[in-house]
Backbone bond lengths (Angstrom), bond angles and torsions (degrees), N, CA, C in turn:
res aa  C-N    CA-C-N  psi(-1)  N-CA   C-N-CA  omega(-1)  CA-C   N-CA-C  phi
1 X - - - 1.446 - - 1.522 108.87 -
2 X 1.333 115.81 131.76 1.456 121.64 179.98 1.527 109.68 -100.08
3 X 1.339 115.19 129.23 1.462 121.42 -179.89 1.524 109.39 -119.54
4 X 1.320 115.47 129.82 1.462 121.88 174.01 1.526 107.93 -96.29
5 X 1.325 115.95 123.25 1.466 121.78 177.93 1.525 107.83 -107.19
6 X 1.343 116.01 118.25 1.466 121.70 -178.71 1.527 107.61 -115.17
7 X 1.327 115.22 109.09 1.468 120.31 -179.38 1.515 108.00 -156.09
8 X 1.328 117.14 136.60 1.460 120.23 -179.21 1.527 112.74 -81.05
9 X 1.323 118.07 -7.69 1.459 121.13 178.88 1.528 109.77 -94.73
10 X 1.332 115.66 113.02 1.463 121.46 -175.99 1.527 112.37 -57.86
11 X 1.322 117.58 -41.61 1.470 119.98 -178.70 1.526 111.85 -61.55
12 X 1.308 117.14 -39.11 1.462 120.46 179.21 1.526 109.76 -68.39
13 X 1.339 116.83 -44.31 1.472 119.67 177.82 1.526 111.09 -56.10
14 X 1.331 116.20 -48.25 1.471 120.36 -177.81 1.522 111.73 -64.02
15 X 1.322 116.63 -43.96 1.460 121.28 -177.97 1.530 111.16 -64.81
16 X 1.321 116.18 -46.00 1.465 120.34 179.82 1.523 109.75 -64.90
17 X 1.328 117.30 -44.90 1.467 120.90 179.96 1.526 110.57 -58.79
18 X 1.311 116.77 -49.12 1.466 121.43 -178.50 1.528 111.09 -55.27
19 X 1.310 116.36 -49.06 1.463 120.43 -176.84 1.528 112.49 -70.12
20 X 1.318 117.93 -37.80 1.463 120.34 179.15 1.531 111.01 -68.66
21 X 1.322 116.96 -38.22 1.467 120.22 176.84 1.520 110.33 -63.48
22 X 1.319 116.87 -41.07 1.475 120.34 177.39 1.528 111.16 -58.31
23 X 1.329 116.08 -31.25 1.464 120.86 -179.25 1.527 112.68 -91.15
24 X 1.332 116.97 8.96 1.448 120.58 172.45 1.515 117.05 93.37
25 X 1.319 117.51 8.27 1.454 120.57 179.04 1.527 110.68 -88.09
26 X 1.323 115.85 150.66 1.457 121.35 168.18 1.522 105.81 -89.19
27 X 1.322 117.31 134.32 1.464 120.37 -174.24 1.530 110.72 -124.78
28 X 1.325 115.35 132.83 1.457 123.58 174.22 1.525 106.08 -117.11
29 X 1.326 116.51 136.48 1.461 120.79 -178.22 1.524 111.89 -109.09
30 X 1.316 115.49 143.95 1.464 122.68 173.23 1.522 107.83 -130.63
31 X 1.336 116.13 137.91 1.464 121.05 -171.97 1.524 114.56 -89.40
32 X 1.336 116.93 -13.11 1.458 120.14 178.92 1.526 109.28 -163.52
33 X 1.327 116.13 -178.10 1.456 120.31 -176.39 1.520 113.92 -62.72
34 X 1.320 117.25 -42.33 1.466 121.12 179.73 1.526 110.25 -61.90
35 X 1.315 116.18 -47.24 1.465 121.82 178.29 1.525 110.12 -62.20
36 X 1.323 116.97 -38.38 1.460 121.58 178.94 1.518 112.38 -64.42
37 X 1.328 116.64 -42.39 1.463 120.73 177.83 1.531 110.74 -60.81
38 X 1.325 115.91 -45.28 1.465 120.46 -179.31 1.530 111.63 -64.57
39 X 1.324 116.73 -44.98 1.468 119.99 -176.98 1.529 112.38 -73.02
40 X 1.316 117.56 -27.53 1.468 119.65 176.35 1.525 109.82 -62.36
41 X 1.327 116.40 -38.27 1.466 120.85 179.86 1.528 110.84 -77.08
42 X 1.330 117.41 -45.98 1.467 120.19 -174.20 1.533 113.55 -76.73
43 X 1.316 117.74 -33.89 1.469 121.20 -175.23 1.528 113.59 -93.17
44 X 1.328 117.08 -19.89 1.466 122.43 -178.07 1.547 112.23 47.58
45 X 1.341 116.35 62.41 1.465 119.42 -179.13 1.528 111.83 -70.42
46 X 1.326 115.70 161.44 1.460 121.75 176.40 1.523 111.12 -83.19
47 X 1.338 116.03 -19.85 1.464 122.47 -177.47 1.521 108.52 -157.04
48 X 1.326 116.07 148.19 1.465 121.21 176.21 1.525 108.60 -122.57
49 X 1.335 115.94 127.49 1.465 122.28 169.84 1.517 105.25 -100.63
50 X 1.332 116.94 118.65 1.459 121.64 -167.92 1.524 111.87 -128.06
51 X 1.321 114.82 118.19 1.464 120.63 174.89 1.527 108.75 -70.05
52 X 1.315 116.85 149.77 1.467 119.86 179.12 1.524 111.31 -89.12
53 X 1.312 116.64 -50.87 1.464 119.82 -173.30 1.531 110.21 -86.91
54 X 1.342 114.48 100.40 1.464 121.94 177.72 1.513 108.23 -139.34
55 X 1.337 117.34 153.60 1.466 119.60 179.15 1.528 111.57 -70.65
56 X 1.298 116.07 159.77 1.466 126.34 177.34 1.528 112.78 64.89
57 X 1.319 118.60 -76.07 1.462 121.43 178.51 1.527 107.35 -114.26
58 X 1.335 117.31 111.65 1.461 119.02 -178.68 1.530 111.29 -78.15
59 X 1.308 115.60 168.87 1.450 121.17 -176.08 1.516 114.73 -62.52
60 X 1.317 117.49 -32.89 1.464 119.38 178.26 1.524 110.97 -65.16
61 X 1.327 116.66 -41.51 1.456 120.52 177.91 1.535 110.99 -67.39
62 X 1.330 116.39 -39.86 1.472 120.46 176.79 1.525 109.78 -60.43
63 X 1.318 116.23 -47.80 1.464 121.00 -180.00 1.527 110.41 -59.37
64 X 1.310 116.91 -46.23 1.461 121.44 -179.77 1.530 111.17 -59.22
65 X 1.323 116.91 -46.00 1.464 120.57 -179.76 1.528 111.60 -64.62
66 X 1.339 115.97 -41.51 1.469 119.65 -179.23 1.525 111.19 -65.80
67 X 1.317 117.47 -37.68 1.465 120.96 -179.15 1.528 112.01 -73.48
68 X 1.329 117.66 -20.72 1.463 121.35 177.02 1.527 112.45 -87.47
69 X 1.326 117.08 -16.43 1.461 122.36 -177.83 1.533 109.48 -86.38
70 X 1.334 119.18 121.55 1.471 121.38 -179.54 1.531 113.54 -57.12
71 X 1.337 117.28 -27.54 1.462 120.83 -179.11 1.526 113.08 -77.63
72 X 1.332 117.60 -19.10 1.468 119.79 -175.14 1.527 114.04 -126.86
73 X 1.317 117.63 -4.97 1.475 119.80 -171.75 1.524 114.54 -62.98
74 X 1.324 118.21 -23.92 1.460 120.11 -178.25 1.529 113.84 -91.70
75 X 1.328 117.57 -1.21 1.469 120.52 178.19 1.530 108.01 -76.61
76 X 1.334 117.46 123.90 1.470 118.97 176.66 1.532 110.49 -62.96
77 X 1.329 115.41 136.39 1.459 121.73 178.68 1.523 108.90 -119.41
78 X 1.336 114.96 121.22 1.455 121.83 176.27 1.518 106.70 -106.99
79 X 1.319 116.42 116.07 1.455 121.43 178.72 1.531 109.17 -76.59
80 X 1.324 115.33 140.21 1.467 122.25 173.82 1.522 106.32 -118.77
81 X 1.326 117.15 123.24 1.456 117.79 -176.31 1.518 112.72 -156.56
82 X 1.323 114.30 147.64 1.458 120.48 172.04 1.527 110.30 -78.41
83 X 1.328 116.07 -12.92 1.464 121.04 179.01 1.526 108.29 -81.70
84 X 1.330 116.17 117.39 1.456 119.16 -174.88 1.517 115.58 -124.21
85 X 1.324 116.79 16.47 1.456 119.03 178.45 1.531 110.05 -74.87
86 X 1.314 117.03 154.22 1.462 121.59 -179.16 1.526 111.44 -54.70
87 X 1.317 117.78 -39.75 1.471 121.19 -179.90 1.528 111.01 -62.73
88 X 1.348 116.99 -36.30 1.465 120.51 178.89 1.526 110.47 -63.60
89 X 1.326 116.24 -43.77 1.460 120.64 178.17 1.522 110.80 -64.70
90 X 1.324 116.79 -44.96 1.464 120.66 179.55 1.520 111.39 -60.01
91 X 1.338 116.91 -42.49 1.461 121.07 179.05 1.534 110.68 -60.67
92 X 1.324 116.00 -43.50 1.467 120.61 -178.66 1.529 111.27 -65.61
93 X 1.319 117.15 -46.35 1.469 120.11 -179.47 1.530 111.36 -67.01
94 X 1.324 116.01 -34.03 1.462 120.22 -179.20 1.530 112.25 -63.72
95 X 1.333 117.49 -33.68 1.464 119.59 -178.99 1.522 112.59 -92.80
96 X 1.351 116.83 2.47 1.456 118.75 171.88 1.509 117.61 118.57
97 X 1.328 118.83 0.54 1.469 119.64 178.76 1.534 109.79 -60.62
98 X 1.309 115.76 144.99 1.461 120.90 -179.08 1.520 112.82 -95.27
99 X 1.323 116.35 -21.61 1.462 120.77 178.16 1.523 108.20 -158.56
100 X 1.336 115.81 165.34 1.456 121.62 -176.32 1.520 107.94 -141.14
101 X 1.320 116.16 118.09 1.471 121.73 -179.56 1.521 107.14 -116.46
102 X 1.331 116.54 123.66 1.463 119.58 -178.76 1.528 110.76 -88.12
103 X 1.333 113.62 143.90 1.463 121.43 174.79 1.516 107.47 -89.59
104 X 1.295 119.70 145.56 1.465 125.66 -4.17 1.526 110.29 -75.15
105 X 1.317 116.09 148.69 1.455 121.69 177.61 1.518 108.31 -125.99
106 X 1.312 115.76 160.74 1.460 121.36 179.36 1.520 107.85 -79.53
107 X 1.321 116.58 102.28 1.455 121.39 -174.65 1.533 111.93 -62.89
108 X 1.313 117.26 -29.45 1.464 120.30 179.26 1.523 111.39 -71.18
109 X 1.317 117.76 -23.25 1.463 121.69 179.08 1.527 112.55 -98.65
110 X 1.327 116.84 -0.52 1.453 120.75 -176.96 1.529 112.01 -57.81
111 X 1.325 117.10 -42.99 1.473 120.33 179.46 1.523 111.16 -61.31
112 X 1.322 116.56 -39.88 1.468 120.47 178.12 1.526 110.55 -63.03
113 X 1.321 115.91 -42.48 1.467 120.62 179.09 1.526 109.48 -62.54
114 X 1.316 115.93 -45.97 1.474 120.73 -179.89 1.522 110.16 -58.73
115 X 1.320 117.78 -51.29 1.465 120.89 -176.96 1.534 111.07 -64.79
116 X 1.319 117.40 -41.69 1.461 121.04 179.27 1.531 110.56 -61.02
117 X 1.319 116.48 -48.94 1.466 120.55 -177.16 1.532 111.31 -67.05
118 X 1.339 117.33 -40.20 1.469 119.72 178.96 1.527 110.65 -64.79
119 X 1.328 117.15 -42.27 1.466 119.91 177.90 1.523 111.02 -63.01
120 X 1.319 116.40 -40.29 1.455 121.13 178.57 1.534 110.40 -63.62
121 X 1.336 117.08 -40.95 1.456 121.02 178.41 1.528 111.05 -65.18
122 X 1.326 116.87 -41.34 1.466 121.17 179.47 1.525 110.48 -64.11
123 X 1.330 117.36 -40.68 1.472 121.03 -179.53 1.525 111.57 -65.44
124 X 1.336 117.95 -31.52 1.468 121.07 178.14 1.527 110.81 -69.50
125 X 1.337 117.11 -30.40 1.462 121.51 -177.84 1.525 112.00 -76.80
126 X 1.322 117.24 -21.91 1.466 120.39 -176.88 1.508 111.68 -80.04
């Protein structure tokens, strides 16, 4: 499974990549929203982990654009954010996010969260 990680914080990108690779995932990194939009189309990931607070194009706008694009609309998007208010979650789900993980999160359990949520999403479709 290929996962695209879009986050402007280098330390978070490296930490998430390291742990996901240990769990057998292929990981592609994007440094900001623009890079994330481009790599979502070119890399065709199975899942996108997307930070919300980024310069220029924030994660909500990236998510909205990806969900409107026929080539990327079916890719599950899990938002990663330090913003944890109910309104933040509602905003993310309203524009198409499939899940919302608040920072800080347990990076060692991230793979478990991903697999659990993806399986749950697949079971709803059946």
